[in-house]
N, C-alpha and C positions, 0 to 999 in steps of 0.2 A: 518422537522422544529425544531426538538428537540434541536439539537446542536445550532441552531440560537438563540433560547431563552436562552440557557446557556450563550451565549455571551453578553446578554443585559447588565449585570452589568459591564462587561469590557468596553462596548461601552459608557455607561452612565458616566463612570469615566474618559473617554479620552477626551482631548481637540480636537478642530477641526484640528489643525495642525497634531497631531498624527494620527487621523483617515484617513486623506487624504494623508499622506506622502507616497511617493513611495520609491523604493530602491535607495540607494545613487548612484550618477553619477560615472561611472567608465571611465578610460582612454580607448580610442578606441582600440579594439583588432585586431592584425594583424596576419595572418597565417604564419607559418614557416614550410617548407617542407624539411626534411633531407633524403638523400639517404644512408648515412653512419654515424651512424646506421639509419635504415629506420623508420622514425616516422613523424607525423604531430602534430602541436599544435598551439594554439592561445595565444598571449601575447601582452602586451602594447609595443609600439615601443621602448620606452626608457629602458625597462627591459632587463636584460642580460640572455642569454641562455648558459649553459655549459652541455656537455654530454661526456660520456665515455663508450666504449664497449670493454671489454677485457675478453677473455676466456668465462666463463659462467656467466658473469655479465653485466648488462646494467643499466646505471644511467643517468637520465635526470633531470636537475634542472633549474628553472627560478627564477631570483633574481631581486629585486627592484634596482633602480639606486645606492642606498647606500649599497647594498648587505645584508641588515639586514632582509628583508622580503623575504622568499623563499618558493616556491612550488616545491616539489621534488618527484620523483618516482624512485624506485630501484627494478629491477628484478634479481633474482638469480636462476640458475638451481637447482631444489630441488630433482632431481631423485636419487641422491646418499644419501643425508642426511635425506630426508623425514621428514622435520620439520613441525609441525602443527603451527597454527597461534600464540598460546600462547608461544611456544618455540621461534618463530621468534621475538615476542615482547620482551621476556626476554633477548634474545641475543642483540637486539638493545638498550635496556635500559642499559645493562652492558657496551656496547660500549660508549654510551653517558655519563654514570656515570664516566668512565675513563677520559673523557675530561672536565667534569663539576662536580666538587666534591659536589656542593650544589644542584644537581639535585633532584627534588621531583616529585612524581606521585600525581597529584591532582584528577584524575579520571581514571577508567579503567573498561573495560567490554569485554566479549567474547561471541561469538555465542554459542548456546546451543547444537549444534551437537557434536558428539564424534568421533574422537578428534575435537576440535574447528577449523573450517575452516577460521574464521575471528575474529579479536579483534581490540579494539581501546584503546588508552591511551592519556591522557592530561598531559603535562609535564611543569614544571617551572624550570628555571635555570638562571645563570648569564653568559654572554659571553662578554669579554672585557669590563667589568664594566657596562653592560647594562642588565637590567632584561628582560628575554625572556619568551615567552609562545609558546607552540607548541602542535599540535594535530597530532597523528600518527594512520594510518589505516593499519592493517596487514592482510595478506591472505597467507595461506599455503595449498597446495594440493600436490599430488604425483609428479607433474611435475615442478612447479615453486612456489617460495615464493616471495611475493611482499610487499614492504613498501612504502606506499604513505603518504606524510606528508606536513604540512605547518607550518611555524614558523615566528614569528615577535616580535619586541620589545613589551613588555607588554603595554606600553603607547599607542600603535596604533594597537593592535591586533584586536580590534573591527572594526576599520576603514578599515583594509586590508583584513579581513577574507573573505568577499564575493568575492573579486577579486582573492585571492589565491585559493579558492575552485573552482572558474570558470576556472582558468588556469589548476588546477590539473585534473579536470574532462574532459578537452579537450586535454589531451596528449594521443595520439593513436599510438601505435607501430604497424608496418606492417611487414609482412614477406619480407625478402630481395628479390629484383627483380634481376634475372640473367642478367649479362651484355650481350649485343648483338653487339660485335664489327665487323668491316669489316675485313675479313681475307685476307692476301696477301701471295702468294706462294713465298718463298725465297730460293735461291740456293747458295751454296758455290761457290766461283770463280773457284775452281778446280773440281767442279761437284762431289765432294765426298759425298755430302748429300744435302737434301732439307727438308723444313718444312713450314707449314702454320702458320703465326703469325698475331696478330692484327696489323693494319697498323701503329700504333704509337709505336711499340716495336723496340728497337735496335736489331741489328743482327750482330754477329761476328762469322765467320766460316772459317775453313781451315783444310786440312789434316784429315778430319773425326771428327773434334771436333767443337762444337757449344756452344755459350752462347747467349741467347736472353732474353731481359728483358723489362718490362713495364717502363714508366717514374717513376723516383725516386726509381727504383729497387723494386717496390711494388709486382711484380709478375714476373715469368720467367720460363725458361727451360734451362737445362744444360746437355751436354754430352761431357765430355772432359777427358784428361789424363794428369797426373802430373808425371814427372820424379823426383825421390827422391834420394838425395845423402846423405851418412852418415856424411860427413863433407865438409866444404867449400874449404879446401886446400888453403886458402888465396885468393881465386878468387871469385868475386861477381857472384852469380848464374844467369844464363840466365832466361828470362821470361818463366814461365811454369815449372821451376825447384825449388824444395823445399829442403832445407837442414834440415834433421831430422833423428833420428834413427827410426827403424821399429816400427810401432804401429798398433794395430788392427783397423778396420774401425771406431768403436765408439769413439776411442781416436784420430785418425788421422783427423777426420772431422774438428776439431778445427784448425789444420794447413791449411786445404784447405780453410776454410772460412776466415781465416786471409789474404789469397791471394786476396780475393775479398774486403778486408778492412771492413768486417762485424765485429760486436762486440757483446758481451754478448751471445755468442753461447752456446746453451744448447741442449744436446741429451735427448729428452723426452721419446723415446722408441727405442730399438734395438732388431732386430730379425735375428739370423744367417740364411743364405741361404745355406743349406747343398747341395742342388742339383747343384747350380752354383759352389760351392767350389769343389765338386767332379769332375766337368767338366773341371776345369782349366788345369790339366796336358795335356789333349788331345787337348785343344783349344789354350792355350797360352804357352804350354811347361814349365809351372812353377806351383809350389804349390801356393795356394792363400787362402785368407780369404774373404768371401763375406757376407755382412749384409744389411738388409733394415733398414733405420733409419728415425725416425721422429725428426725434429730439429726445434728449435726456435732461432731467432737472431734479431738484429737490424741492418738495412742496413746503409751504410755510410751517407745516407740522413736522417737517424733518424726514419725510418719506421719499426715498429715491424712486423716480418714475421714468417710464419710457412711453412715448406716444408717436402716432403717425398723424400728420396734419396736411391738409391742402390749404395753401395761403394764396389769396389773390390780392395784389396791390394795384389799385387804379392809379394811372399817371396823374400828377397834380394839374389842376386847372390854372387859369391865368392868375388867380389870387394865391396860388401855391398850395391850396387845400387839396387833400386827397383822402382816400379811404382804403381800408384793408378788411377783407373777409377771411375768417379762419374757421375751418371745420375739421373735426377729427375726434379720435378716441385715445385714451391712455390707460395704463395700468401700472402696478408696482413693479419695479425692475427685478426684485427678487422672487416674484410669484406671478409673472406675466402669463405663463402657460395656463394656469387655472382660470384666469380672468378672460382669456381670449374668447371663449364661447359666449360669455355674458356680453362682452363688448360688441361682438358680432350681432347678437340679438338686438341690442339697443340701437346700433347703427341702422339695421334693416327696418326697425320699427318707426324710424323718424319720418314724420309726414308734415309737409308745409304747404300752404296754399299757393305760394308764389311758384310759377312754373319754372322760371330760370333757376331759382334756388333749389328746386327739386332736382333738376338736371345736374346742377353743380355738385350737390351732395352725392347723387348717384355716381358721378364720375370719380369723385374723390374717394368714396367708400369702396368702389371697385378696386382702386389702387391700394387702399388700406387693407382690404381683405387679402390681396396678394401678399402684402407685407406680413399680415397676421399669420397667414398660412406658412410662410417661410419661417417665421419666428417659432410657430408651434412645432413645425417639423424639426427645427434645429434643437429646441429645448427637449421635446419628447425623444428625439434621437439620442441626445446626451444621456437622459435618464435610462433609456433602453440599454445603452452601452454600459452604464454603471451597473445595472442589474445583471447583465451578462458577466461583467468583470467580477461582481460579487460571487456569482455561481462558480466561476473558474477558481477564484481564491478559496472559497469554502471547500471545493473538491480537493484542492492541493492540501489544505489544512487537514481535512479528514483523512487523506492518505497518510500524511505524516503522523497524525495522532494515532492512527491504527498501528502503524509500524512501531512508533515509540512505545505504545502501550504494551505490545507483545514483549518487547525486550525488557521493559520495566517489570512486567509480571514475572518473567523468568529470573531477572536479577534479584528481585525481592523474595522469590520463592512463593509466588501466589499463582493460582489458576482458578478459573470459574467454570462450573459445569451446570447445564440446564437439564432438568428432569421433565421430559414431555409427559411421562406417566403421571407425574404429580402436578400437572397443569402449569408447567413453566417455572417451578420452584428452582432456586439457584443455590448450589453448594459451592463453598470456597475452600480450596486446599491451601495449606501453609506448610512450612518445614516439619510440623509435628503431627498434622492430621487434617481432617475435613470437618467443616462446620456448616450446618444447615442455617442459611442466612435468614430464614423465616422464623424459626423457633429458637435458634442459638444452640441447639444440641450439637455436641462434638463427638467425633469418632476418631480417637487418637490411636497411634501405633503405626507400625511399618506399612500395612496394606493401605493406609489412608493418608500417609504424608505426601507432600508435594512430589517427591522424587519417584515414589513407587505407585502412586494412584493412577489407575488406568481408566477411570470413569464409571466403575461399577457402583450403582446406586446402593448406599449403605442400608436403606430400608427395603428396597425391592431389588435384590441381587440379580434378577433376570434382565434388568434394564442397563444398557450401556449409554450413559448420558453424553450430551453434546458439549464439547469444550468451546468456550468463548473467551475473548480477551476482556480486560477491564474497560477498554474503549467501547466494545460491543455492548457490555453491560450498561454502560452510561447511556448509550443510545436507546436501549430497551426501556430505561427508567424515565426517559424524557416525557 
């Protein structure tokens, strides 16, 4: 009862409207379920959602219809930098200061552990002539660093804060779910090869070469040969013929990808394959260079992709002619984890009559599977870290909400009581009496008001009811 008496002065000075006022009405919240990137959240129907997932970063933001009030969360892989929460906070403040010269920090705090795992900061700045206020929550651990934030025009920050926080605490990222397509066995018309592909993939194959791809080129498998001429001799090259001087695999891959009309091709990693290179004279009667490449590019349809390829470039003959063999798989850069099991199945199912080609593919795919496993572990590890980060954040929020709710109940002169005898019915006290929240019946007077009420059930005096906070009541009603 001690805290209740502490609240008497606050209650005495409050008018009836303040004492009985509930939380402001909010727009109905509607669920949004995304598979790419994988998350769920709740937002008002009229509010706008935007998200991006590239490499080691994931960003999700929900904006008001005018775009001024925003709830946002950003996750970044922290396994390389190992930033603590204060370092993440300093980094974000520098980024915001570069865009808003008048940015000021109005409040800041950090957890007391060493190094600090969490931090908070309140900011004020001007954007497009509008005074803005924002609150940022930072978390940094060995796996992931997180920035959760809300911002709004200063004139309506108090009005929008509850809704923005509600949206922010209801953003939940999930681990990507593997795709489970229906596979179909496809065979080249000349029976030179066969492969199992998802039913919606395109399939082009002849003379021991194949290119298969998902819609929009988002994922695929390739095993093909390009003939290379040193010059065009004034004649347009035939399909499958490239005009170029000799280049090693990591340089020639750009010419190959140009044939598929891809753009922004980048070699992310190149590893020479000495074993395959040494086998070339006996297998193809030609010296060669072989390398395993990790490549990124943008498909003709505008999809950013990542792939692993083995490329063999045979040395030019006396006439300067040579050829290049490419084999590999690829998937979308923003959703690779879900596609990896599909790509692995496709690669394993590839069958070709030529014995050397089979060995070549087997060697290349062994390397590709190592790369795929590393990528899968990295991506799944990041999402696992994000999920743990969310649990830690939600636990901190729950503790703070429970503490704030108890003080707010006392400050406003409210408490809540549960009758087990009546099957969990809830009674609410206020400065004048007690109300049955199920029927609306009131029991006014000194024995039933907030200050004097001890939990005796108004209908069944023998029962002493359990007191709960508004936070606990909210949890019960979910």
